[in-house]
Phi, psi and omega in degrees: 000129177258137179200161170231126178234121178258104184269342174199172179298343185246356185232120183232132175252134178234120177269128181255126183284324186259129177296324179298318178293319178301318181292340178288340181288118187277067177220155176298147181258137174250126176265113182275357177078183183262131173218193184296341180266352181127204181233119189243138168246145178216158172222152179220158178228135177238145175177140178053037178078007180252136179239116181247127180248121175264131182237142171228123181265112175295320178216125181244157178299138177290161180299318180297318179293322178296316178298317179297319179295315180296317178299318179295319178296318178296321181297321180286330179288326185259011180287129179297140179278127178260123180298145181280000000 
């Protein structure tokens, strides 16, 4: 999946679809391992106060699983608080 996400003026995420293209980026690779969201590799570049993170997902969460996770997170956020 290819994407660009600007989360703040200083932080940009770029998703790389091709592993071959990801491997062309001349930066050290960090393997974030496998978790409920998939298996992520990343590389980053810093300069002039800008932090760019390149991501390649070896295995990514399915769309259905992502929707279920988001729904579950929303349910816990909107759950009424019961006094103890």
